[in-house]
VOTIZA-157739 format. One record per residue (C-alpha): residue in three letters; x, y, z. Coordinates in nm, 2 decimals. Layout:
   bake     east    north       up
    ALA        X        Y        Z
...
# end
This chain:
   bake     east    north       up
    MET    22.05    -7.83    13.78
    SER    22.36    -7.59    13.73
    LEU    22.67    -7.72    13.60
    ARG    22.83    -7.67    13.93
    LYS    22.58    -7.87    14.14
    ARG    22.61    -8.14    13.86
    ILE    23.01    -8.14    13.91
    MET    22.96    -8.16    14.31
    ALA    22.70    -8.43    14.30
    ALA    22.90    -8.63    14.06
    THR    23.23    -8.62    14.25
    ILE    23.06    -8.70    14.59
    LEU    22.87    -8.99    14.44
    VAL    23.20    -9.12    14.28
    VAL    23.36    -9.12    14.61
    ILE    23.09    -9.29    14.81
    LEU    23.05    -9.57    14.55
    THR    23.42    -9.60    14.58
    VAL    23.41    -9.63    14.95
    LEU    23.12    -9.86    14.97
    VAL    23.28   -10.09    14.71
    SER    23.62   -10.08    14.87
    SER    23.45   -10.17    15.22
    LEU    23.27   -10.48    15.07
    LEU    23.57   -10.60    14.88
    ALA    23.79   -10.56    15.19
    TYR    23.54   -10.74    15.40
    PHE    23.49   -11.06    15.17
    ALA    23.87   -11.06    15.09
    SER    23.96   -11.05    15.44
    GLU    23.70   -11.30    15.55
    SER    23.81   -11.56    15.28
    ARG    24.17   -11.51    15.37
    LEU    24.11   -11.57    15.74
    ASN    23.89   -11.89    15.66
    VAL    24.21   -12.00    15.45
    PHE    24.44   -11.92    15.74
    VAL    24.22   -12.11    16.00
    ASP    24.23   -12.42    15.75
    GLN    24.60   -12.39    15.70
    ILE    24.67   -12.37    16.10
    GLY    24.50   -12.73    16.10
    ASN    24.72   -12.87    15.82
    ASP    25.03   -12.73    15.96
    GLU    24.97   -12.83    16.32
    ALA    24.87   -13.20    16.23
    GLY    25.19   -13.25    16.02
    ARG    25.41   -13.11    16.31
    LEU    25.23   -13.29    16.58
    ALA    25.24   -13.61    16.39
    GLN    25.62   -13.59    16.33
    ARG    25.69   -13.49    16.71
    LEU    25.45   -13.77    16.84
    GLY    25.62   -14.04    16.62
    ARG    25.96   -13.94    16.76
    ALA    25.83   -13.95    17.12
    TYR    25.66   -14.28    17.06
    GLU    25.99   -14.42    16.95
    ASP    26.21   -14.29    17.22
    ALA    25.96   -14.41    17.51
    GLY    25.83   -14.72    17.34
    GLY    25.48   -14.61    17.37
    TRP    25.26   -14.32    17.45
    GLN    25.39   -14.21    17.77
    HIS    25.52   -13.86    17.66
    SER    25.24   -13.76    17.43
    GLY    25.12   -13.53    17.70
    ALA    25.46   -13.35    17.72
    VAL    25.47   -13.31    17.35
    LEU    25.12   -13.14    17.36
    ALA    25.25   -12.93    17.64
    GLU    25.56   -12.84    17.45
    ALA    25.38   -12.75    17.15
    GLY    25.13   -12.52    17.36
    PHE    24.83   -12.76    17.32
    ALA    24.80   -12.85    17.69
    TYR    24.48   -12.70    17.81
    THR    24.36   -12.74    18.18
    GLY    24.00   -12.72    18.24
    ILE    23.90   -12.56    17.91
    GLY    23.64   -12.79    17.75
    PRO    23.38   -12.65    17.51
    GLU    23.15   -12.55    17.78
    GLN    23.42   -12.34    17.94
    GLN    23.54   -12.19    17.59
    SER    23.18   -12.08    17.51
    GLU    23.16   -11.91    17.85
    THR    23.48   -11.73    17.86
    GLY    23.32   -11.42    17.71
    GLU    23.40   -11.16    17.45
    GLU    23.68   -11.02    17.64
    ASN    23.88   -11.35    17.66
    HIS    23.86   -11.41    17.28
    VAL    24.20   -11.24    17.17
    GLU    24.37   -11.43    17.48
    LEU    24.24   -11.78    17.37
    PHE    24.31   -11.70    17.01
    HIS    24.69   -11.63    17.11
    GLN    24.67   -11.95    17.30
    ASP    24.54   -12.15    16.99
    PRO    24.24   -12.29    17.12
    ILE    24.28   -12.62    16.89
    ARG    24.14   -12.96    17.01
    ILE    24.41   -13.25    16.97
    VAL    24.32   -13.61    16.99
    ILE    24.56   -13.88    16.98
    VAL    24.44   -14.22    16.88
    ASP    24.62   -14.55    16.90
    ALA    24.64   -14.81    16.62
    ASP    24.34   -14.98    16.76
    GLY    24.13   -14.68    16.76
    SER    24.15   -14.60    17.14
    VAL    24.18   -14.26    17.25
    VAL    24.53   -14.20    17.40
    LEU    24.49   -13.83    17.48
    ASP    24.22   -13.55    17.45
    ASN    24.35   -13.20    17.53
    PHE    23.99   -13.09    17.59
    ASP    23.90   -13.41    17.81
    GLN    23.60   -13.46    17.61
    VAL    23.67   -13.83    17.55
    ALA    23.84   -14.04    17.84
    PRO    24.16   -14.23    17.76
    GLY    24.12   -14.58    17.65
    SER    23.76   -14.51    17.51
    ARG    23.67   -14.59    17.16
    ALA    23.66   -14.27    16.94
    SER    23.34   -14.32    16.73
    SER    23.38   -14.01    16.52
    LEU    23.63   -13.72    16.54
    ASP    23.65   -13.39    16.37
    GLY    23.94   -13.19    16.21
    HIS    24.24   -13.29    16.02
    ARG    24.37   -13.65    16.04
    GLU    24.74   -13.72    16.03
    PRO    24.89   -14.06    16.09
    VAL    25.16   -14.11    16.36
    VAL    25.47   -14.30    16.21
    VAL    25.77   -14.41    16.40
    PRO    26.05   -14.26    16.20
    THR    26.30   -14.56    16.18
    THR    26.05   -14.82    16.10
    GLY    25.80   -14.64    15.92
    GLN    25.53   -14.79    16.13
    ALA    25.18   -14.62    16.18
    VAL    25.12   -14.66    16.56
    GLY    24.82   -14.41    16.55
    HIS    24.67   -14.09    16.44
    VAL    24.64   -13.73    16.56
    TYR    24.33   -13.53    16.50
    VAL    24.37   -13.16    16.49
    ASP    24.04   -12.96    16.52
    VAL    24.05   -12.59    16.51
    ASN    23.77   -12.43    16.70
    HIS    23.60   -12.26    16.40
    GLU    23.31   -12.12    16.60
    LEU    23.56   -11.94    16.84
    LEU    23.80   -11.83    16.56
    SER    23.49   -11.73    16.36
    SER    23.38   -11.51    16.66
    GLU    23.75   -11.36    16.67
    SER    23.74   -11.31    16.27
    HIS    23.42   -11.12    16.30
    GLY    23.54   -10.89    16.54
    PHE    23.84   -10.82    16.34
    LEU    23.64   -10.78    16.03
    SER    23.38   -10.55    16.23
    THR    23.69   -10.33    16.34
    LEU    23.81   -10.31    15.98
    ILE    23.49   -10.21    15.84
    TYR    23.46    -9.96    16.10
    ILE    23.78    -9.80    16.02
    ILE    23.72    -9.82    15.64
    LEU    23.39    -9.62    15.69
    VAL    23.55    -9.36    15.93
    GLY    23.80    -9.32    15.68
    GLY    23.52    -9.31    15.41
    LEU    23.33    -9.04    15.59
    ILE    23.66    -8.83    15.60
    THR    23.73    -8.88    15.27
    VAL    23.36    -8.78    15.16
    GLY    23.43    -8.47    15.33
    LEU    23.73    -8.39    15.16
    ALA    23.58    -8.47    14.84
    PHE    23.30    -8.22    14.90
    LEU    23.55    -7.95    14.96
    LEU    23.74    -8.05    14.67
    ALA    23.42    -8.07    14.44
    VAL    23.31    -7.72    14.56
    TRP    23.65    -7.58    14.48
    LEU    23.68    -7.76    14.15
    SER    23.34    -7.68    14.03
    ARG    23.39    -7.32    14.11
    ARG    23.72    -7.33    13.92
    ILE    23.55    -7.48    13.61
    THR    23.22    -7.29    13.61
    ALA    23.38    -6.96    13.68
    PRO    23.54    -6.93    13.32
    VAL    23.21    -7.06    13.16
    GLN    23.03    -6.81    13.36
    ALA    23.25    -6.53    13.26
    LEU    23.24    -6.66    12.89
    THR    22.85    -6.66    12.89
    GLU    22.85    -6.31    13.01
    ALA    23.12    -6.20    12.77
    THR    22.92    -6.37    12.48
    GLN    22.62    -6.18    12.57
    ALA    22.80    -5.86    12.60
    VAL    22.94    -5.92    12.26
    ALA    22.60    -6.00    12.11
    GLN    22.48    -5.66    12.23
    GLY    22.78    -5.49    12.03
    ASP    23.00    -5.44    12.33
    THR    23.39    -5.54    12.33
    THR    23.51    -5.74    12.62
    ARG    23.81    -5.96    12.69
    LEU    23.83    -6.27    12.92
    GLU    24.12    -6.29    13.17
    VAL    24.36    -6.59    13.07
    THR    24.50    -6.72    13.41
    THR    24.59    -7.07    13.30
    SER    24.73    -7.26    13.03
    ASP    24.48    -7.55    13.04
    GLU    24.16    -7.63    12.82
    LEU    23.99    -7.35    13.01
    GLY    24.26    -7.10    12.95
    GLN    24.27    -7.20    12.59
    MET    23.90    -7.15    12.58
    SER    23.93    -6.80    12.71
    GLU    24.21    -6.72    12.48
    ALA    24.01    -6.85    12.17
    PHE    23.72    -6.64    12.28
    ASN    23.95    -6.34    12.30
    GLN    24.08    -6.39    11.93
    MET    23.73    -6.43    11.82
    SER    23.64    -6.11    12.00
    SER    23.92    -5.93    11.85
    THR    23.83    -6.07    11.50
    LEU    23.47    -5.97    11.54
    GLU    23.55    -5.62    11.62
    ARG    23.80    -5.61    11.33
    GLN    23.53    -5.73    11.11
    ARG    23.28    -5.47    11.24
    ASP    23.53    -5.19    11.18
    LEU    23.59    -5.33    10.84
    ARG    23.22    -5.34    10.76
    ARG    23.18    -4.99    10.87
    ARG    23.45    -4.88    10.65
    LEU    23.29    -5.09    10.37
    VAL    22.96    -4.91    10.40
    ASN    23.16    -4.57    10.40
    ASP    23.37    -4.67    10.09
    VAL    23.09    -4.84     9.89
    SER    22.87    -4.55     9.96
    HIS    23.14    -4.30     9.87
    GLU    23.22    -4.52     9.55
    LEU    22.85    -4.51     9.46
    ASN    22.77    -4.16     9.56
    THR    23.04    -4.02     9.32
    PRO    22.94    -4.19     8.99
    LEU    22.60    -4.15     9.05
    SER    22.65    -3.77     9.13
    VAL    22.84    -3.76     8.79
    ILE    22.56    -3.95     8.61
    GLN    22.29    -3.73     8.76
    LEU    22.48    -3.39     8.66
    GLU    22.54    -3.52     8.31
    ALA    22.18    -3.63     8.27
    ALA    22.07    -3.28     8.40
    GLY    22.31    -3.13     8.14
    LEU    22.15    -3.32     7.87
    ARG    21.80    -3.20     7.96
    ASP    21.89    -2.85     8.01
    ARG    22.09    -2.87     7.68
    LEU    22.40    -2.75     7.88
    GLN    22.61    -3.07     7.77
    SER    22.66    -3.22     7.43
    PRO    22.55    -3.57     7.39
    GLU    22.87    -3.71     7.30
    ALA    23.06    -3.57     7.62
    ALA    22.78    -3.67     7.84
    SER    22.76    -4.00     7.70
    ASP    23.13    -4.04     7.73
    HIS    23.11    -3.95     8.12
    ILE    22.83    -4.14     8.17
    ILE    22.98    -4.46     8.03
    HIS    23.28    -4.39     8.22
    GLU    23.09    -4.38     8.56
    VAL    22.88    -4.67     8.47
    GLU    23.20    -4.89     8.42
    ARG    23.33    -4.77     8.76
    LEU    23.00    -4.90     8.92
    ARG    23.02    -5.22     8.72
    GLY    23.37    -5.27     8.86
    LEU    23.24    -5.23     9.22
    VAL    22.96    -5.48     9.15
    THR    23.22    -5.72     8.99
    ASP    23.45    -5.69     9.30
    LEU    23.13    -5.76     9.53
    ASP    23.04    -6.05     9.32
    TRP    23.39    -6.20     9.34
    LEU    23.38    -6.15     9.72
    ALA    23.06    -6.34     9.75
    GLU    23.20    -6.61     9.52
    THR    23.52    -6.67     9.73
    ASP    23.29    -6.64    10.07
    HIS    23.08    -6.93     9.96
    GLY    23.37    -7.14     9.84
    GLU    23.25    -7.13     9.49
    LEU    23.59    -7.00     9.35
    ARG    23.66    -7.26     9.06
    LEU    23.95    -7.27     8.83
    ASN    23.98    -7.35     8.48
    LEU    24.34    -7.47     8.48
    GLU    24.53    -7.53     8.15
    PRO    24.88    -7.54     8.04
    THR    25.02    -7.17     8.04
    SER    25.32    -7.03     7.94
    VAL    25.45    -6.79     8.22
    GLU    25.65    -6.59     8.00
    ASP    25.34    -6.52     7.77
    LEU    25.11    -6.45     8.08
    LEU    25.36    -6.19     8.22
    THR    25.43    -6.02     7.87
    ALA    25.06    -5.98     7.81
    GLU    25.01    -5.80     8.16
    LEU    25.31    -5.56     8.07
    GLU    25.15    -5.50     7.75
    ARG    24.81    -5.43     7.91
    TRP    24.95    -5.19     8.16
    GLN    25.20    -5.01     7.93
    PRO    24.94    -4.73     7.84
    GLN    24.86    -4.67     8.20
    ALA    25.21    -4.63     8.29
    GLN    25.28    -4.41     8.01
    ALA    24.98    -4.19     8.12
    GLN    25.10    -4.17     8.47
    GLN    25.47    -4.11     8.36
    VAL    25.56    -4.42     8.54
    GLN    25.85    -4.67     8.44
    LEU    25.72    -5.03     8.39
    SER    26.01    -5.27     8.36
    PRO    26.02    -5.65     8.32
    GLN    26.25    -5.89     8.47
    ILE    26.18    -6.25     8.39
    ALA    26.41    -6.51     8.45
    VAL    26.17    -6.81     8.37
    ASP    26.06    -6.99     8.05
    LEU    25.82    -7.21     8.18
    ALA    25.56    -7.32     7.90
    ASN    25.34    -7.58     8.06
    VAL    25.22    -7.46     8.41
    GLN    24.88    -7.54     8.51
    LEU    24.70    -7.21     8.57
    ASP    24.37    -7.03     8.53
    ARG    24.51    -6.75     8.29
    SER    24.23    -6.51     8.32
    ARG    24.20    -6.53     8.70
    LEU    24.56    -6.51     8.77
    SER    24.56    -6.22     8.52
    GLN    24.30    -6.03     8.73
    ALA    24.52    -6.12     9.04
    LEU    24.81    -5.96     8.88
    GLY    24.62    -5.68     8.76
    ASN    24.50    -5.57     9.10
    LEU    24.85    -5.60     9.23
    LEU    24.96    -5.37     8.94
    GLY    24.69    -5.13     9.00
    ASN    24.78    -5.08     9.35
    ALA    25.14    -5.02     9.28
    PHE    25.04    -4.73     9.00
    ASN    24.82    -4.57     9.27
    SER    25.11    -4.56     9.50
    VAL    25.38    -4.42     9.28
    GLU    25.41    -4.08     9.19
    PRO    25.49    -3.94     8.84
    GLY    25.86    -4.05     8.74
    GLY    25.83    -4.35     8.97
    ASN    25.92    -4.72     8.90
    VAL    25.72    -5.03     8.89
    ARG    25.90    -5.38     8.84
    LEU    25.74    -5.70     8.74
    SER    25.97    -5.98     8.81
    ALA    25.95    -6.38     8.81
    ARG    26.17    -6.67     8.88
    SER    26.16    -7.03     8.98
    GLU    26.29    -7.15     9.31
    ASP    26.42    -7.49     9.33
    ASP    26.23    -7.59     9.01
    ALA    25.94    -7.63     9.22
    VAL    25.79    -7.29     9.31
    LEU    25.70    -7.01     9.07
    SER    25.76    -6.65     9.24
    ILE    25.62    -6.33     9.08
    SER    25.70    -6.02     9.25
    ILE    25.57    -5.66     9.19
    VAL    25.82    -5.40     9.34
    ASP    25.74    -5.04     9.34
    ASP    25.92    -4.75     9.51
    GLY    25.60    -4.56     9.60
    ASN    25.44    -4.45     9.93
    GLY    25.51    -4.79    10.10
    ILE    25.30    -4.96    10.36
    ASP    25.31    -4.87    10.75
    PRO    25.42    -5.18    10.95
    SER    25.09    -5.18    11.12
    ASP    24.91    -5.23    10.80
    LEU    25.09    -5.51    10.68
    PRO    24.93    -5.80    10.85
    HIS    24.59    -5.67    10.75
    ILE    24.63    -5.56    10.37
    PHE    24.52    -5.88    10.23
    ASP    24.18    -5.87    10.47
    ARG    23.87    -5.80    10.27
    PHE    23.74    -5.43    10.29
    TYR    24.08    -5.32    10.46
    ARG    24.22    -4.99    10.31
    ALA    24.52    -4.84    10.48
    ASP    24.50    -4.51    10.63
    GLN    24.73    -4.32    10.38
    ALA    24.53    -4.47    10.10
    ARG    24.22    -4.32    10.22
    SER    24.36    -4.00    10.31
    ARG    24.50    -3.98     9.94
    GLY    24.16    -4.07     9.80
    ALA    24.31    -4.34     9.61
    PRO    24.03    -4.55     9.41
    GLY    23.90    -4.89     9.53
    THR    23.71    -5.04     9.80
    GLY    23.97    -5.26     9.97
    LEU    23.84    -5.56     9.79
    GLY    24.12    -5.63     9.52
    LEU    24.39    -5.77     9.73
    ALA    24.16    -5.99     9.93
    ILE    24.05    -6.13     9.59
    THR    24.39    -6.16     9.47
    ARG    24.47    -6.38     9.79
    ALA    24.17    -6.60     9.71
    ILE    24.29    -6.66     9.35
    VAL    24.63    -6.72     9.47
    GLU    24.51    -6.98     9.74
    ALA    24.30    -7.17     9.50
    HIS    24.60    -7.23     9.30
    GLY    24.77    -7.38     9.60
    GLY    25.01    -7.07     9.65
    ARG    25.03    -6.80     9.89
    VAL    25.06    -6.40     9.85
    SER    25.29    -6.18    10.09
    ALA    25.38    -5.81    10.12
    SER    25.68    -5.65    10.27
    SER    25.78    -5.29    10.30
    LYS    26.04    -5.11    10.50
    GLY    25.80    -4.83    10.59
    LEU    25.61    -4.53    10.46
    GLY    25.77    -4.36    10.17
    GLN    26.02    -4.66    10.10
    GLY    25.82    -4.87     9.85
    ALA    25.66    -5.21     9.88
    THR    25.69    -5.54     9.72
    VAL    25.42    -5.80     9.68
    THR    25.51    -6.18     9.60
    ILE    25.30    -6.43     9.46
    GLU    25.44    -6.79     9.51
    LEU    25.27    -7.08     9.32
    PRO    25.35    -7.44     9.29
    LEU    25.49    -7.55     8.97
    ALA    25.31    -7.89     9.00
    GLY    24.96    -7.70     9.02
    PRO    24.71    -7.69     9.28
    GLU    24.63    -8.01     9.48
    PRO    24.30    -8.19     9.35
    GLN    23.99    -8.09     9.56
# end
């Protein structure tokens, strides 16, 4: 069964069960309250009649006014005995109920019947057994009990009236329930379509993405379904970017492999044909092998960060010594390229928990990129400072080619190379900055880049917590 049909069936089933349960609860609750109401009538009427009869007995000195008391209270029936009541028919039930069809029997102190408003027992007869609520008739001034009054509510007649009322109630509830079920069906159709339409669209889009197509979902709401569509669009954009990066990787790696392999092949051929001296050929071959080893190392680093296997060997490190060593390591490169490499170190921190070798690699990647972007006569500055005695900030600033604003959000993505770097034929595969970010984040820090635009230089900043990374 499809999701849409399950939603519709579940909605209608819930509504039907709700209607049935509500009907049963309404029926039994109303029936219970009606029974309580009928019993309350007997209790209340017995108490009121007893008081009135007591006052009438005191005023008349006997039971002479008892009939007037019943007539005044509305219990004087003429010619309505049990037989006549049972034969009145369904159409007269409401009228009789309005007339309070209650049997009243007045008995004196000797147990003789004074008055029976249904004329079932003749006055003066002995009442052997009487039903209903029994209430003593007391003379108000003397407190003397002069008899009893029996109030017997006609339960059979009132029960019939009650069932008529309850039947009408159930009928109304069921009709309302059917209308509710119809409305629920329409609502279920609309709701199921609203829920399943984005899911169906997501299924079709997922199949398209699996076949290599790029697609987007329309986001029309801000609820969970809209968030699902938006998340899919983000995933689709990421996959598209990753596919593009993989294509670039293949092109870059094939180029990086092809160049040294071609050189090695030519040098080997020169040796074979005695066109190249062994010393010169070996120097060239060693140089190209080192380029290949660097590429393999970068790929190994990438795999290590991908699988979460990057482990740090933390030890107390002097930041000044670390940065000074990097400056000394890159000075020959700066001199060879006629680039001014200058330090601006404003910290003297000797016991920062760092992995010196890996942080040196991260800084080397950044300095190497800076040297590749500046022209002869350019400047590269390595600066460091502490912020609020909590964060170590290391910046590498150059006045080289700069970074296009559209490239800034992606330069730390793996395999990403800016178009101007590719057009200049700058070495590298776009892995260095991704590796740098992985090393910095493993230290609990973050790395960022900024540039005012092409031709206006760039600044890359590493921020590390002086307290060291949080324990894993």
